[in-house]
C-alpha positions in Angstrom: -5.3 18.3 1.0 -7.5 17.0 -1.8 -6.5 13.6 -3.1 -7.7 13.0 -6.7 -9.6 9.9 -7.6 -9.4 8.7 -11.2 -12.7 6.9 -12.1 -11.2 5.1 -15.0 -9.3 2.8 -12.6 -12.4 1.8 -10.6 -13.0 -1.6 -12.4 -9.3 -2.4 -12.2 -9.2 -1.7 -8.5 -12.2 -3.9 -8.0 -10.5 -6.8 -9.8 -7.3 -6.3 -7.8 -9.4 -6.5 -4.5 -10.9 -9.7 -5.6 -7.6 -11.2 -6.7 -5.2 -10.1 -4.0 -1.8 -11.7 -4.0 -1.0 -14.3 -1.3 1.1 -11.6 0.6 -1.7 -9.0 0.3 -4.2 -11.5 1.7 -1.9 -12.3 4.6 -1.3 -8.7 5.6 -5.0 -7.8 5.1 -6.6 -10.7 7.0 -4.0 -11.1 9.7 -3.3 -7.5 10.5 -4.9 -4.6 8.6 -8.6 -5.7 8.2 -9.3 -5.5 12.0 -6.8 -2.8 12.8 -8.2 0.0 15.0 -7.1 2.4 12.2 -9.3 1.9 9.1 -7.4 0.7 6.0 -8.7 0.5 2.4 -7.5 -2.1 -0.1 -6.6 -1.2 -3.7 -7.3 2.5 -3.2 -7.2 4.8 -6.3 -5.0 7.8 -5.7 -4.5 10.0 -8.8 -3.4 7.7 -11.6 -2.3 4.9 -9.3 -3.9 2.1 -7.3 -2.1 1.6 -4.0 -2.2 -1.7 -2.2 -3.4 -0.3 1.2 -4.3 3.1 2.4 -5.1 4.5 5.9 -6.9 7.8 5.2 -6.8 9.0 8.9 -3.0 8.6 9.2 -2.3 9.3 5.5 -0.2 6.2 5.2 0.2 4.1 2.0 1.5 0.5 2.3 2.9 -1.1 -0.8 3.9 -4.8 -1.1 6.6 -5.3 -3.7 7.1 -8.5 -5.7 10.1 -9.3 -7.9 9.0 -7.0 -10.7 9.6 -4.0 -8.4 13.3 -4.7 -8.2 14.1 -4.3 -11.9 15.6 -1.1 -13.3 12.2 -0.1 -14.7 10.3 -1.2 -11.6 12.5 0.9 -9.3 12.2 4.0 -11.5 8.4 3.6 -11.7 8.2 3.2 -7.9 10.3 6.2 -7.4 8.1 8.4 -9.5 5.0 7.0 -7.9 6.3 7.5 -4.4 7.2 11.1 -5.2 3.7 11.8 -6.4 2.1 10.2 -3.3 4.5 12.2 -1.1 3.4 15.3 -2.8 -0.1 14.6 -1.4 1.5 14.4 2.1 1.2 10.6 2.1 3.8 8.5 3.8 4.7 5.5 1.7 5.9 2.3 3.4 7.2 -0.5 1.2 7.7 -4.2 2.1 9.0 -7.0 0.0 7.0 -10.2 -0.4 9.9 -11.9 1.4 9.3 -9.6 4.4 5.6 -10.5 4.5 6.3 -14.2 4.2 9.3 -14.5 6.6 9.3 -11.4 8.8 5.6 -10.8 9.3 5.8 -9.9 13.0 8.5 -7.3 12.3 6.4 -5.9 9.4 3.4 -5.5 11.7 5.5 -3.8 14.3 6.9 -1.3 11.8 3.4 -0.5 10.6 2.2 0.0 14.2 5.2 2.3 14.9 4.3 4.4 11.8 0.6 4.6 12.9 1.7 5.8 16.4 3.9 8.5 14.9 1.3 10.1 12.7 
């Protein structure tokens, strides 16, 4: 299935890659960067920029800070996830708390998803 790429987000994605959050850096450098499955950072998909994307397994990994747990944030994420699911992408979400305090479990969950696909 074709996954659209919106060029107008190219510069924003580049900035986000250069300015990753502490949790994004941790997951990237300690697990995803050297994973046997290739992951991309701040990948443009349609009108969104996802945190991490594994094209071979069609998995999107999103890290959620506190803004995601507001009423507006939850609704936005729901719409975004539905759109990504429509492209046959599996969306996995982790809170910043999980990255900071349950990192081993997060990596195990990602590994399990990679094995299933």
